[in-house]
ZALUM-38453 format. One record per residue: residue in one letter; x, y, z of N, C-alpha, C in turn. Coordinates in pm, whole numbers. Example, Ala and Ser with C-alpha at 12.3 -4.5 7.8 and 13.67 -1.06 7.14 Angstrom:
// residues 2
> a, 1319, -569, 780, 1230, -450, 780, 1320, -330, 780 .
> s, 1285, -225, 708, 1367, -106, 714, 1290, 3, 787 .
//
This chain:
// residues 237
> m, 2130, -39, -381, 2068, 82, -435, 1927, 100, -380 .
> l, 1851, -11, -376, 1714, -6, -324, 1711, 36, -179 .
> n, 1801, -20, -99, 1804, 15, 44, 1844, 161, 64 .
> r, 1938, 211, -19, 1980, 351, -5, 1866, 447, -35 .
> l, 1790, 418, -144, 1676, 503, -178, 1572, 504, -67 .
> f, 1545, 386, -9, 1443, 377, 96, 1488, 452, 221 .
> l, 1617, 439, 257, 1666, 507, 376, 1666, 659, 357 .
> c, 1700, 705, 236, 1697, 849, 208, 1555, 902, 218 .
> a, 1458, 825, 166, 1319, 868, 172, 1268, 874, 315 .
> i, 1308, 778, 397, 1267, 778, 538, 1322, 903, 607 .
> g, 1449, 935, 580, 1509, 1051, 642, 1440, 1181, 604 .
> a, 1404, 1194, 475, 1336, 1315, 430, 1199, 1328, 493 .
> t, 1125, 1217, 501, 991, 1221, 559, 996, 1251, 708 .
> m, 1094, 1195, 779, 1106, 1222, 922, 1137, 1369, 946 .
> a, 1216, 1429, 857, 1248, 1571, 872, 1124, 1657, 853 .
> l, 1041, 1621, 753, 916, 1694, 732, 823, 1680, 852 .
> t, 813, 1557, 903, 723, 1532, 1015, 768, 1605, 1140 .
> a, 898, 1612, 1160, 949, 1678, 1281, 917, 1826, 1283 .
> t, 914, 1889, 1164, 887, 2032, 1158, 739, 2063, 1147 .
> a, 657, 1959, 1117, 513, 1982, 1100, 443, 1963, 1233 .
> q, 371, 2064, 1276, 295, 2057, 1400, 148, 2040, 1368 .
> p, 71, 1976, 1455, -72, 1963, 1431, -136, 2101, 1423 .
> p, -243, 2114, 1343, -311, 2243, 1335, -356, 2292, 1472 .
> a, -367, 2423, 1485, -404, 2482, 1614, -555, 2470, 1635 .
> y, -598, 2352, 1673, -739, 2329, 1697, -782, 2389, 1830 .
> r, -908, 2419, 1839, -966, 2470, 1963, -1054, 2361, 2022 .
> y, -1061, 2358, 2152, -1132, 2253, 2222, -1253, 2311, 2295 .
> p, -1370, 2310, 2231, -1489, 2366, 2294, -1544, 2274, 2402 .
> r, -1628, 2328, 2486, -1698, 2245, 2584, -1789, 2149, 2509 .
> p, -1815, 2028, 2563, -1898, 1930, 2494, -2034, 1985, 2453 .
> s, -2090, 2079, 2530, -2223, 2129, 2499, -2221, 2239, 2393 .
> s, -2102, 2290, 2361, -2094, 2399, 2264, -2069, 2345, 2125 .
> p, -2101, 2421, 2021, -2077, 2373, 1884, -1929, 2362, 1856 .
> v, -1895, 2277, 1756, -1755, 2261, 1717, -1706, 2391, 1654 .
> v, -1593, 2439, 1700, -1534, 2560, 1644, -1441, 2520, 1531 .
> v, -1460, 2578, 1415, -1381, 2542, 1298, -1275, 2647, 1274 .
> t, -1149, 2604, 1271, -1041, 2698, 1246, -1029, 2725, 1097 .
> k, -957, 2831, 1065, -943, 2870, 926, -882, 2758, 843 .
> g, -942, 2731, 728, -892, 2627, 639, -950, 2490, 665 .
> h, -1040, 2476, 763, -1100, 2348, 794, -1251, 2357, 778 .
> d, -1309, 2245, 732, -1454, 2236, 717, -1515, 2184, 845 .
> r, -1637, 2227, 872, -1708, 2171, 986, -1751, 2029, 950 .
> g, -1716, 1933, 1031, -1749, 1795, 1003, -1742, 1712, 1128 .
> y, -1700, 1585, 1111, -1690, 1497, 1227, -1588, 1552, 1326 .
> a, -1618, 1549, 1452, -1521, 1585, 1556, -1514, 1469, 1655 .
> n, -1392, 1440, 1702, -1379, 1329, 1794, -1417, 1372, 1936 .
> n, -1384, 1289, 2033, -1426, 1317, 2170, -1366, 1445, 2226 .
> y, -1260, 1495, 2162, -1194, 1616, 2210, -1238, 1739, 2130 .
> g, -1337, 1723, 2044, -1389, 1835, 1968, -1297, 1881, 1857 .
> r, -1210, 1792, 1807, -1114, 1833, 1706, -1171, 1812, 1566 .
> p, -1190, 1919, 1488, -1233, 1901, 1351, -1115, 1871, 1260 .
> w, -1140, 1828, 1137, -1033, 1804, 1041, -1083, 1836, 902 .
> r, -992, 1834, 808, -1032, 1858, 670, -1117, 1743, 620 .
> r, -1222, 1774, 547, -1309, 1669, 494, -1246, 1601, 374 .
> t, -1154, 1668, 305, -1083, 1609, 192, -934, 1629, 211 .
> y, -855, 1527, 181, -709, 1538, 196, -641, 1469, 77 .
> y, -515, 1504, 59, -431, 1445, -46, -299, 1403, 17 .
> g, -237, 1300, -39, -114, 1252, 22, -20, 1188, -78 .
> l, 108, 1179, -37, 212, 1110, -112, 262, 994, -26 .
> r, 295, 882, -91, 336, 763, -18, 460, 700, -82 .
> l, 547, 645, 5, 662, 567, -38, 676, 450, 57 .
> g, 691, 330, 2, 695, 215, 91, 782, 102, 41 .
> l, 798, 3, 126, 874, -118, 98, 779, -236, 91 .
> n, 782, -308, -21, 701, -430, -39, 783, -553, -2 .
> m, 717, -649, 62, 773, -782, 86, 671, -881, 33 .
> s, 696, -933, -86, 593, -1008, -159, 639, -1148, -195 .
> n, 541, -1231, -229, 570, -1363, -284, 459, -1402, -382 .
> v, 481, -1509, -455, 385, -1562, -551, 363, -1709, -519 .
> r, 241, -1744, -483, 208, -1884, -456, 139, -1943, -578 .
> s, 194, -2052, -631, 137, -2111, -752, 138, -2262, -745 .
> e, 32, -2322, -803, 28, -2467, -818, 115, -2512, -935 .
> a, 152, -2418, -1022, 243, -2448, -1133, 386, -2433, -1084 .
> p, 468, -2539, -1083, 604, -2530, -1029, 688, -2421, -1094 .
> a, 667, -2394, -1223, 750, -2296, -1294, 719, -2153, -1253 .
> l, 607, -2129, -1183, 569, -1994, -1143, 565, -1975, -991 .
> d, 608, -2074, -917, 594, -2070, -772, 711, -1998, -707 .
> g, 698, -1866, -694, 800, -1787, -626, 762, -1767, -481 .
> n, 776, -1872, -402, 721, -1871, -266, 813, -1808, -162 .
> t, 929, -1759, -202, 1021, -1692, -111, 1006, -1540, -123 .
> i, 1019, -1469, -12, 995, -1325, -9, 1093, -1250, -100 .
> k, 1037, -1155, -174, 1115, -1065, -258, 1079, -922, -221 .
> t, 1177, -835, -206, 1150, -697, -169, 1144, -607, -293 .
> g, 1069, -499, -280, 1055, -401, -386, 997, -272, -331 .
> l, 991, -171, -414, 938, -41, -373, 795, -23, -420 .
> n, 722, 64, -351, 597, 115, -404, 593, 266, -378 .
> v, 542, 338, -475, 534, 484, -464, 403, 528, -527 .
> g, 337, 625, -464, 209, 666, -518, 153, 790, -453 .
> a, 31, 822, -494, -42, 936, -442, -183, 892, -407 .
> v, -243, 954, -304, -376, 918, -258, -462, 1043, -242 .
> a, -591, 1021, -236, -687, 1127, -204, -800, 1063, -125 .
> g, -845, 1132, -21, -952, 1079, 63, -1056, 1185, 92 .
> t, -1178, 1139, 117, -1285, 1232, 151, -1377, 1170, 254 .
> q, -1430, 1254, 341, -1522, 1211, 445, -1654, 1169, 380 .
> l, -1712, 1059, 427, -1833, 1006, 366, -1957, 1086, 401 .
> g, -1959, 1152, 515, -2077, 1229, 553, -2052, 1307, 680 .
> w, -2137, 1407, 704, -2125, 1486, 826, -2144, 1398, 948 .
> g, -2063, 1424, 1049, -2081, 1354, 1175, -2034, 1210, 1176 .
> t, -1950, 1169, 1080, -1900, 1032, 1079, -1748, 1032, 1066 .
> p, -1677, 940, 1131, -1531, 933, 1119, -1486, 845, 1003 .
> l, -1574, 814, 910, -1541, 724, 799, -1498, 805, 677 .
> f, -1388, 760, 617, -1332, 825, 499, -1312, 722, 389 .
> l, -1336, 763, 265, -1310, 679, 148, -1182, 729, 83 .
> e, -1085, 640, 67, -955, 679, 12, -922, 596, -111 .
> g, -882, 662, -217, -834, 596, -337, -696, 647, -372 .
> g, -631, 582, -467, -497, 625, -504, -447, 558, -630 .
> l, -326, 592, -667, -257, 531, -781, -113, 506, -739 .
> y, -67, 381, -752, 66, 341, -710, 141, 271, -823 .
> y, 274, 285, -820, 361, 196, -895, 419, 100, -791 .
> s, 390, -29, -806, 421, -126, -702, 500, -243, -759 .
> q, 616, -272, -697, 702, -381, -739, 674, -505, -654 .
> k, 620, -608, -718, 591, -733, -649, 665, -847, -719 .
> g, 637, -970, -674, 701, -1085, -734, 739, -1187, -628 .
> g, 842, -1265, -657, 886, -1369, -564, 1017, -1429, -608 .
> k, 1070, -1519, -524, 1193, -1592, -554, 1168, -1740, -531 .
> s, 1245, -1823, -602, 1234, -1967, -584, 1368, -2032, -608 .
> h, 1395, -2138, -533, 1516, -2218, -554, 1481, -2358, -603 .
> n, 1356, -2378, -638, 1316, -2510, -688, 1192, -2493, -775 .
> a, 1207, -2421, -885, 1092, -2385, -966, 1075, -2472, -1089 .
> r, 1166, -2565, -1116, 1154, -2647, -1236, 1064, -2767, -1211 .
> a, 986, -2801, -1312, 900, -2919, -1302, 983, -3046, -1289 .
> t, 1109, -3043, -1337, 1197, -3159, -1327, 1251, -3178, -1186 .
> g, 1232, -3079, -1099, 1281, -3090, -963, 1421, -3040, -944 .
> e, 1485, -2986, -1050, 1619, -2932, -1036, 1618, -2810, -945 .
> n, 1718, -2801, -861, 1722, -2694, -761, 1793, -2572, -818 .
> d, 1723, -2498, -904, 1779, -2379, -966, 1711, -2255, -910 .
> k, 1783, -2143, -916, 1730, -2018, -864, 1655, -1942, -972 .
> f, 1534, -1896, -936, 1453, -1813, -1023, 1410, -1689, -944 .
> t, 1396, -1576, -1012, 1329, -1460, -954, 1220, -1415, -1049 .
> y, 1111, -1368, -990, 995, -1324, -1067, 967, -1178, -1031 .
> d, 982, -1089, -1128, 952, -948, -1108, 816, -918, -1172 .
> l, 725, -866, -1090, 591, -829, -1136, 565, -686, -1092 .
> h, 575, -592, -1184, 558, -451, -1152, 422, -405, -1203 .
> y, 346, -339, -1115, 208, -305, -1144, 181, -156, -1131 .
> l, 86, -107, -1209, 14, 14, -1177, -109, -30, -1099 .
> e, -122, 19, -977, -219, -34, -882, -314, 76, -834 .
> v, -441, 44, -831, -544, 139, -785, -614, 78, -664 .
> p, -584, 125, -542, -654, 77, -423, -775, 166, -392 .
> l, -872, 107, -325, -987, 182, -275, -1022, 123, -139 .
> v, -1008, 205, -33, -1026, 153, 103, -1118, 244, 183 .
> l, -1181, 186, 284, -1264, 259, 379, -1186, 271, 509 .
> k, -1166, 397, 555, -1087, 423, 675, -1176, 472, 788 .
> y, -1142, 425, 907, -1200, 481, 1029, -1091, 563, 1095 .
> r, -1114, 692, 1112, -1011, 782, 1166, -1049, 829, 1306 .
> h, -960, 802, 1400, -984, 843, 1539, -863, 919, 1591 .
> f, -886, 1038, 1648, -779, 1117, 1707, -767, 1087, 1856 .
> t, -644, 1073, 1903, -618, 1061, 2046, -597, 1201, 2103 .
> s, -589, 1209, 2235, -571, 1339, 2300, -436, 1402, 2269 .
> s, -339, 1323, 2225, -207, 1375, 2192, -199, 1427, 2049 .
> g, -307, 1417, 1973, -308, 1464, 1835, -270, 1358, 1733 .
> v, -248, 1234, 1777, -217, 1124, 1685, -347, 1063, 1633 .
> s, -356, 1043, 1502, -473, 978, 1445, -443, 830, 1423 .
> v, -536, 745, 1462, -526, 601, 1442, -629, 564, 1336 .
> e, -584, 497, 1227, -669, 482, 1110, -669, 339, 1055 .
> p, -745, 247, 1113, -760, 115, 1053, -839, 126, 923 .
> f, -810, 38, 827, -880, 45, 699, -893, -94, 636 .
> t, -991, -106, 548, -1014, -228, 472, -1071, -191, 336 .
> g, -1044, -274, 239, -1093, -246, 104, -1033, -342, 5 .
> g, -1006, -294, -114, -952, -379, -218, -864, -301, -314 .
> y, -813, -372, -414, -728, -309, -514, -742, -384, -647 .
> v, -717, -313, -756, -702, -373, -887, -569, -324, -943 .
> a, -507, -404, -1028, -375, -369, -1078, -355, -424, -1218 .
> c, -267, -355, -1293, -231, -398, -1428, -79, -407, -1436 .
> g, -29, -521, -1480, 115, -539, -1493, 171, -456, -1607 .
> v, 277, -381, -1580, 336, -293, -1681, 483, -327, -1711 .
> a, 546, -405, -1626, 687, -441, -1647, 719, -563, -1563 .
> g, 830, -628, -1595, 874, -740, -1514, 943, -847, -1596 .
> n, 1042, -913, -1534, 1116, -1021, -1597, 1121, -1142, -1507 .
> i, 1130, -1258, -1568, 1165, -1381, -1498, 1311, -1410, -1527 .
> k, 1391, -1426, -1422, 1534, -1454, -1439, 1562, -1599, -1399 .
> d, 1615, -1674, -1494, 1653, -1813, -1473, 1805, -1817, -1456 .
> y, 1850, -1828, -1329, 1993, -1824, -1303, 2062, -1953, -1344 .
> g, 1987, -2063, -1355, 2047, -2189, -1397, 2088, -2186, -1543 .
> d, 1997, -2140, -1629, 2026, -2129, -1773, 2078, -1992, -1812 .
> r, 2086, -1899, -1713, 2134, -1764, -1736, 2053, -1695, -1847 .
> k, 1921, -1699, -1829, 1830, -1636, -1925, 1732, -1546, -1850 .
> a, 1682, -1446, -1921, 1578, -1359, -1868, 1475, -1335, -1978 .
> y, 1348, -1336, -1940, 1241, -1315, -2037, 1125, -1248, -1967 .
> s, 1033, -1193, -2046, 923, -1115, -1991, 834, -1202, -1901 .
> s, 793, -1143, -1790, 701, -1214, -1701, 566, -1240, -1766 .
> y, 533, -1165, -1871, 400, -1175, -1931, 401, -1246, -2066 .
> d, 510, -1317, -2097, 512, -1400, -2217, 408, -1511, -2205 .
> d, 376, -1573, -2319, 281, -1684, -2319, 325, -1794, -2223 .
> g, 232, -1839, -2140, 259, -1945, -2045, 308, -1898, -1911 .
> n, 331, -1767, -1895, 380, -1713, -1768, 265, -1643, -1693 .
> f, 284, -1517, -1658, 187, -1444, -1577, 94, -1360, -1664 .
> s, -30, -1344, -1616, -122, -1249, -1680, -101, -1112, -1618 .
> r, -148, -1009, -1686, -124, -873, -1640, -223, -826, -1532 .
> f, -341, -885, -1526, -442, -837, -1432, -423, -899, -1294 .
> d, -441, -816, -1191, -441, -864, -1053, -546, -786, -975 .
> g, -595, -845, -870, -692, -779, -784, -709, -860, -657 .
> g, -751, -792, -550, -768, -863, -424, -811, -771, -312 .
> l, -790, -817, -189, -828, -744, -69, -708, -673, -9 .
> r, -737, -561, 59, -632, -486, 129, -679, -457, 271 .
> l, -593, -490, 369, -620, -463, 510, -500, -391, 568 .
> g, -524, -298, 662, -409, -230, 718, -443, -135, 831 .
> l, -340, -69, 879, -352, 27, 988, -258, 143, 961 .
> g, -313, 265, 968, -233, 385, 950, -227, 466, 1078 .
> v, -121, 546, 1090, -103, 636, 1203, -54, 770, 1149 .
> g, -119, 880, 1191, -80, 1011, 1144, -54, 1108, 1258 .
> y, 34, 1206, 1229, 59, 1313, 1325, 102, 1436, 1246 .
> g, 27, 1545, 1258, 55, 1660, 1175, 41, 1622, 1029 .
> m, 144, 1655, 950, 146, 1615, 810, 201, 1474, 790 .
> g, 269, 1420, 889, 333, 1290, 876, 235, 1175, 883 .
> y, 266, 1067, 812, 177, 951, 808, 261, 825, 785 .
> a, 220, 714, 848, 283, 584, 828, 176, 477, 834 .
> e, 196, 367, 761, 98, 259, 763, 163, 126, 733 .
> v, 96, 20, 778, 129, -116, 739, 5, -175, 674 .
> a, 24, -257, 572, -90, -312, 499, -53, -448, 442 .
> y, -156, -528, 416, -135, -657, 350, -232, -669, 233 .
> d, -177, -703, 116, -258, -729, -3, -273, -879, -21 .
> l, -397, -926, -19, -427, -1067, -41, -483, -1083, -181 .
> g, -401, -1135, -272, -443, -1149, -410, -552, -1254, -425 .
> l, -659, -1217, -494, -770, -1310, -521, -776, -1353, -668 .
> a, -717, -1273, -755, -718, -1305, -898, -609, -1408, -929 .
> n, -635, -1494, -1026, -535, -1588, -1074, -442, -1513, -1169 .
> v, -318, -1485, -1125, -226, -1408, -1207, -144, -1497, -1301 .
> g, -172, -1628, -1302, -112, -1717, -1400, -202, -1730, -1522 .
> q, -146, -1771, -1633, -224, -1784, -1756, -294, -1918, -1769 .
> s, -265, -2010, -1678, -330, -2141, -1683, -462, -2138, -1607 .
> d, -565, -2196, -1667, -696, -2206, -1600, -698, -2319, -1499 .
> f, -597, -2403, -1498, -598, -2522, -1413, -507, -2508, -1290 .
> d, -414, -2415, -1293, -322, -2394, -1182, -341, -2253, -1126 .
> d, -381, -2244, -999, -399, -2114, -936, -263, -2051, -903 .
> t, -251, -1922, -933, -130, -1845, -903, -175, -1712, -844 .
> r, -132, -1682, -722, -182, -1562, -654, -68, -1486, -586 .
> n, -83, -1353, -586, 12, -1266, -518, -23, -1249, -371 .
> g, 79, -1227, -290, 63, -1183, -152, 169, -1079, -124 .
> c, 134, -973, -52, 232, -865, -32, 206, -792, 99 .
> f, 310, -783, 181, 309, -703, 303, 385, -574, 276 .
> t, 327, -459, 315, 384, -329, 281, 397, -242, 406 .
> v, 510, -174, 415, 533, -70, 517, 557, 60, 443 .
> s, 474, 163, 470, 480, 289, 395, 491, 409, 487 .
> i, 553, 514, 436, 556, 642, 503, 508, 748, 404 .
> g, 472, 867, 452, 429, 970, 360, 385, 1097, 430 .
> v, 323, 1184, 354, 273, 1310, 404, 131, 1330, 353 .
> n, 48, 1399, 432, -88, 1437, 393, -99, 1589, 389 .
> f, -175, 1638, 293, -197, 1781, 279, -345, 1816, 295 .
//
């Protein structure tokens, strides 16, 4: 079901991107002022004199590949687990004459991990850890347009998140219980985000990695941290 939803979303986004053409920008001589087309603000222009909107909004859908590294054997989901993330973003240019943009957003993000040896007794049982978050990222983007109209957008920043759902499934004892019960995971998470985006017309795609810095376990003595690699597609308006 997860793979079908992701493939359908990719198909819909590719169809939108195929029909969306870059705005009809004008290319002035280097010595002339930047010409602003209707609907665009005068702002940073790249080497080709292309202006862009100073503020944008976007929708995102992506695939998470996450794990949980823990010093506590019962929480160590060190095998990759896949999940979805879906959200909306908004970005704004930091100042006139600069290619730097500040982007924030709100996501529903499915993280967690899998383990085949999570018991302190050493029994080789299968566990899965579902950690679903409401996540707020804030990143600084450098946006550069190529001559073909493709924007290349490396970014760095951070995120904070609050756990809203999730279960731990113990396949050995055939039990499931909340990920946030006493002795399991805490709801707060936060860390660093690094990535690279590419845009063309309304279409957008990015890869990113979330490096969890917060201890998402409830023990003060055992560190438990999230890690997540994400591939996303979307549209910008």
